[in-house]
C-alpha positions in Angstrom: -3.6 17.1 -62.8 -4.8 18.5 -66.1 -6.6 21.9 -65.7 -9.7 22.3 -67.8 -10.9 25.7 -66.7 -12.7 27.8 -69.4 -15.7 30.0 -69.8 -19.3 28.9 -70.5 -19.4 30.6 -74.0 -16.2 28.8 -75.0 -17.6 25.5 -73.7 -20.9 26.0 -75.6 -19.1 26.8 -78.8 -16.9 23.7 -78.3 -20.0 21.5 -77.9 -21.4 22.9 -81.1 -18.2 22.0 -82.9 -18.4 18.4 -81.8 -22.2 18.3 -82.2 -22.0 16.3 -85.5 -19.9 13.6 -83.8 -22.3 13.3 -80.8 -25.2 13.0 -83.2 -23.5 10.4 -85.4 -22.8 8.2 -82.4 -26.3 8.5 -80.8 -27.5 5.2 -82.3 -24.2 3.4 -81.5 -24.6 4.5 -77.9 -28.0 3.0 -77.7 -26.8 -0.3 -79.2 -23.8 -0.4 -76.9 -26.0 0.8 -73.9 -23.3 3.1 -72.9 -21.4 6.0 -74.4 -18.9 4.8 -77.1 -15.4 5.1 -76.0 -14.5 7.9 -78.4 -17.4 10.0 -77.3 -16.5 9.7 -73.6 -12.9 10.6 -74.5 -14.2 13.6 -76.4 -16.2 14.8 -73.4 -13.2 14.4 -71.2 -11.0 16.3 -73.6 -13.3 19.3 -73.4 -13.5 19.1 -69.6 -17.3 18.6 -69.7 -17.3 16.3 -66.6 -15.7 19.0 -64.3 -18.0 22.0 -64.7 -18.9 21.7 -61.0 -15.4 20.7 -59.8 -13.4 23.3 -57.7 -11.0 25.4 -59.7 -8.2 24.5 -57.4 -8.6 20.9 -58.5 -8.7 21.8 -62.2 -12.4 22.2 -62.7 -14.4 25.0 -64.3 -16.6 25.8 -61.3 -19.3 27.3 -63.5 -22.1 29.3 -61.9 -25.5 27.3 -62.1 -27.0 29.1 -65.1 -23.7 28.9 -67.1 -23.7 25.1 -66.3 -27.3 24.9 -67.7 -26.2 26.6 -70.9 -23.5 24.0 -71.5 -25.7 20.9 -70.6 -28.6 22.2 -72.7 -26.3 22.4 -75.7 -25.0 18.9 -75.2 -28.6 17.6 -74.9 -29.5 19.3 -78.2 -27.1 17.1 -79.9 -27.4 13.8 -77.9 -29.4 13.0 -74.8 -27.2 10.2 -73.6 -24.1 12.4 -73.7 -25.9 15.1 -71.9 -27.1 12.7 -69.2 -23.5 11.5 -68.7 -22.3 15.1 -68.4 -25.1 16.0 -66.0 -24.5 13.0 -63.7 -20.7 13.1 -64.0 -20.7 16.8 -62.8 -23.1 16.4 -59.9 -21.7 13.2 -58.5 -18.0 14.2 -59.0 -18.5 17.8 -57.9 -20.4 17.2 -54.7 -17.9 14.6 -53.5 -14.7 16.3 -54.3 -15.9 19.5 -52.8 -16.1 17.8 -49.4 -13.9 14.7 -49.2 -11.0 14.7 -46.8 -7.7 15.9 -48.2 -6.2 12.4 -48.1 -9.1 11.1 -50.3 -8.6 14.0 -52.8 -4.9 13.2 -53.0 -5.8 9.7 -54.2 -8.3 10.9 -56.7 -6.2 13.7 -58.1 -2.6 12.4 -58.3 0.0 14.9 -59.6 0.1 14.9 -63.3 -2.8 12.5 -63.6 -6.1 12.9 -65.5 -9.1 14.4 -63.6 -11.5 11.7 -62.3 -15.1 11.0 -63.3 -17.3 9.6 -60.5 -20.5 7.6 -61.1 -22.8 6.3 -58.5 -25.8 6.6 -56.3 -26.2 8.7 -53.1 -29.0 6.4 -51.7 -28.1 4.4 -48.6 -28.3 0.8 -49.9 -25.2 -0.4 -48.1 -24.5 -2.1 -44.8 -21.4 -1.4 -42.9 -19.1 -2.6 -40.1 -16.7 0.0 -38.7 -13.0 -1.0 -38.8 -9.9 0.9 -37.7 -9.5 3.9 -40.0 -12.4 2.9 -42.2 -15.4 0.6 -42.8 -16.2 -2.8 -44.2 -19.0 -2.1 -46.8 -21.4 -4.5 -48.4 -24.2 -3.5 -50.8 -25.5 -2.9 -54.3 -26.3 0.5 -55.8 -28.4 1.0 -58.9 -28.8 3.6 -61.7 -25.1 4.5 -61.7 -25.2 6.5 -65.0 -21.9 6.8 -66.7 -20.3 3.9 -64.8 -18.8 2.4 -67.9 -16.5 5.4 -68.5 -16.1 6.4 -64.8 -12.9 6.1 -62.8 -14.5 6.0 -59.4 -17.9 4.8 -58.0 -19.9 6.3 -55.2 -22.6 5.0 -52.8 -24.0 5.6 -49.4 -24.5 3.6 -46.2 -26.1 4.3 -42.8 -24.1 4.0 -39.6 -26.2 4.6 -36.5 -27.9 7.9 -37.1 -25.5 9.0 -39.8 -25.7 8.6 -43.5 -22.2 8.6 -45.1 -21.2 8.8 -48.8 -18.2 6.9 -50.0 -16.2 6.4 -53.1 -13.9 3.6 -54.3 -12.0 3.1 -57.6 -14.3 1.4 -60.1 -11.7 -1.4 -60.4 -12.5 -2.3 -56.8 -16.2 -2.7 -57.5 -18.3 -5.3 -59.4 -20.3 -3.7 -62.2 -23.5 -5.5 -63.1 -24.7 -5.2 -66.7 -28.4 -4.6 -66.2 -29.2 -1.5 -68.3 -31.7 -2.9 -70.7 -34.2 0.0 -71.1 -36.4 1.9 -73.6 -35.2 5.5 -72.8 -31.7 7.0 -72.2 -30.3 3.7 -73.5 -26.9 5.1 -74.1 -26.2 6.2 -70.5 -24.8 2.9 -69.2 -26.7 3.3 -66.0 -25.7 -0.1 -64.5 -25.4 -1.3 -60.9 -22.3 -1.9 -58.9 -21.8 -3.9 -55.7 -19.2 -4.3 -52.9 -18.9 -7.4 -50.7 -17.2 -6.9 -47.3 -15.0 -4.3 -49.0 -12.7 -2.1 -46.9 -13.2 1.7 -47.5 -10.8 4.0 -45.8 -12.3 6.8 -43.8 -10.5 9.3 -46.1 -12.9 8.2 -48.9 -16.0 8.9 -46.9 -18.0 12.0 -45.8 -21.3 12.8 -44.2 -24.1 12.8 -46.8 -25.8 16.0 -45.8 -23.9 17.8 -43.1 -20.3 17.8 -44.4 -19.1 21.4 -44.9 -17.3 22.2 -48.1 -13.5 21.9 -47.8 -12.6 23.6 -51.1 -14.1 25.6 -53.9 -16.2 28.8 -54.0 -19.8 29.5 -53.0 -21.1 26.8 -55.4 -20.0 24.1 -52.9 -21.7 25.5 -49.9 -25.2 24.8 -51.3 -27.2 21.9 -50.0 -27.1 18.9 -52.2 -30.7 19.4 -53.4 -29.7 22.8 -54.8 -26.3 21.8 -56.0 -27.8 19.2 -58.4 -31.2 20.9 -58.7 -30.3 22.6 -62.0 -29.5 19.5 -63.9 -32.7 18.0 -65.2 -34.2 21.1 -66.8 -31.5 21.8 -69.4 -31.4 18.1 -70.4 -35.1 18.1 -71.2 -35.2 21.4 -72.9 -32.2 20.6 -75.1 -33.9 17.3 -76.2 -37.2 19.1 -76.8 -35.6 21.9 -78.8 -33.9 19.4 -81.1 -37.2 17.4 -81.5 -39.0 20.5 -82.7 -36.2 21.3 -85.2 -36.1 17.7 -86.4 -39.9 17.7 -86.9 -39.6 20.8 -88.9 -37.2 19.1 -91.2 -39.4 16.0 -91.3 -42.4 18.1 -92.3 -40.6 19.5 -95.3 -39.8 16.0 -96.6 -43.2 14.3 -95.9 -46.1 13.8 -98.3 -46.3 12.1 -101.7 -49.0 10.3 -103.6 -52.4 11.5 -102.6 -51.1 12.9 -99.3 -50.2 16.5 -98.8 -46.9 17.5 -97.3 -47.1 17.7 -93.5 -45.7 21.2 -93.8 -48.9 22.3 -95.7 -51.3 21.2 -93.0 -52.9 23.9 -90.9 -53.3 21.6 -87.9 -49.5 20.9 -88.0 -48.8 24.7 -88.1 -50.8 25.0 -84.9 -49.2 22.0 -83.3 -45.6 23.0 -83.9 -46.2 26.5 -82.9 -47.7 25.3 -79.6 -44.8 23.0 -79.0 -42.4 25.8 -79.6 -44.2 28.0 -77.2 -44.4 25.4 -74.5 -40.7 24.5 -74.7 -39.7 28.2 -74.8 -41.9 28.8 -71.7 -40.4 25.8 -69.9 -36.9 27.1 -70.7 -37.7 30.4 -69.1 -39.3 28.8 -66.1 -36.5 26.4 -65.2 -33.9 29.2 -65.7 -35.8 31.5 -63.4 -35.8 28.8 -60.8 -32.0 28.4 -61.2 -31.3 32.1 -61.0 -33.6 32.8 -58.1 -32.1 30.0 -56.0 -28.6 31.0 -56.8 -29.2 34.7 -56.0 -30.9 33.7 -52.7 -28.0 31.6 -51.7 -25.4 34.3 -52.6 -27.5 36.8 -50.6 -28.5 34.8 -47.6 -26.0 31.9 -47.5 -28.8 29.5 -47.5 -31.9 28.5 -49.6 -35.3 28.5 -48.0 -36.6 24.9 -47.9 -40.1 26.0 -49.1 -38.5 27.9 -52.0 -36.5 24.8 -52.9 -39.7 22.7 -52.9 -41.5 25.3 -55.1 -38.6 25.5 -57.4 -38.4 21.7 -57.9 -42.1 21.6 -58.7 -41.6 24.3 -61.3 -38.7 22.4 -62.8 -40.8 19.2 -62.8 -43.5 21.1 -64.6 -41.1 22.4 -67.2 -40.0 18.8 -67.9 -43.5 17.4 -67.9 -44.6 20.1 -70.3 -41.8 19.2 -72.7 -42.8 15.5 -72.6 -46.4 16.4 -73.4 -45.6 18.8 -76.1 -43.2 16.5 -78.0 -45.6 13.6 -77.5 -48.3 15.6 -79.2 -46.0 16.6 -82.0 -44.8 13.1 -82.5 -48.3 12.0 -83.6 -47.9 14.1 -86.8 -44.8 12.1 -87.8 -46.7 9.1 -89.2 -45.1 5.7 -89.5 -41.7 6.9 -90.5 -40.9 8.2 -87.1 -41.3 4.8 -85.6 -38.0 3.7 -87.2 -35.2 3.1 -84.8 -33.1 5.2 -87.1 -35.4 8.2 -86.9 -34.4 10.7 -84.3 -38.0 11.6 -83.3 -38.7 8.4 -81.5 -35.4 8.6 -79.8 -36.2 12.1 -78.6 -39.6 11.1 -77.2 -38.2 8.0 -75.5 -35.4 10.0 -73.9 -37.7 12.7 -72.7 -39.9 10.1 -71.1 -36.8 8.6 -69.5 -35.8 12.0 -68.1 -39.2 12.4 -66.6 -38.9 9.1 -64.7 -36.0 10.3 -62.6 -36.8 10.3 -58.9 -35.8 14.0 -58.7 -38.8 14.7 -60.9 -41.4 12.7 -59.0 -44.9 14.0 -58.7 -44.1 14.2 -55.0 -42.5 17.5 -55.9 -45.9 19.0 -56.6 -47.2 17.7 -53.3 -44.3 19.2 -51.3 -44.7 22.5 -53.2 -48.4 22.6 -52.6 -47.8 22.1 -48.9 -45.2 24.9 -48.9 -47.7 27.2 -50.6 -50.4 26.7 -47.9 -50.5 29.1 -44.9 
């Protein structure tokens, strides 16, 4: 296998170097409704899909805050690339930290490339047990990055157990359904299986499977393992939106209209947006650090603290959407163009906010946790 281990500062700097390429391909990704092949290859080359993969399997195994630094930098340059990196890390990392050794041997053949997994951990499948495995039928949606993935993952219920599974993408049927307004370039299509045999070595318990490899990162519950993923994507997009609006303000105006950069109301609006995004960044990072420190100290994360943390992360993302939405109004008709980055930033932020992990139910659960 090809090792990709490196430090977070090195990875952030590498992302900055390829930033112009990510930005140049952003519109192409939207038109193709998936990452262009050369962008997916570039992300692979830098090892950006294996930040949460155990070191013994060739991954970087970054701590949660370092992971956020890298993902936020990718999002600053292109939201679809960041979303692919985010999902690729969470799905791949959680599975390969826990799958049986025989399954890992299939996914990581000696001398072969590291695998990217796309899929959905929701139990949409039906199953019939068979010797040494299962016959699985079902369809799984929102499988971001499936067009450049090597394996796909899903879940099924068997009696009182929920099991995760993975199969090579070549064994699944991919359904081209990703026709959307936000995060268009993520290729979040469906896949299905029909009476397909899945060896037991490619399955694991969804919630109770103990880690089989890797350091402390992999002992976290799944909610915490992937709980640091949405915040950096939203903040990276919002930071770039503010910078792009600053550039737009310097070029606007003409005729009887004053330049946007000369308007006092715009001065206030962009300063407020900057403050909101900076505050959101501090908030989500505090959640990440607090949860990680609690886990390292106690070996667990208090469920109430998890609920409160997810509500705060949701608030950080909601605040970014609101702030950039207000700033967008100052752009005039020019920002409606599909070639203008501002409309892309706003659409992508709204898309991030629609993820089930950022549901308003997070506030309800946190509110309940806060009550005596």
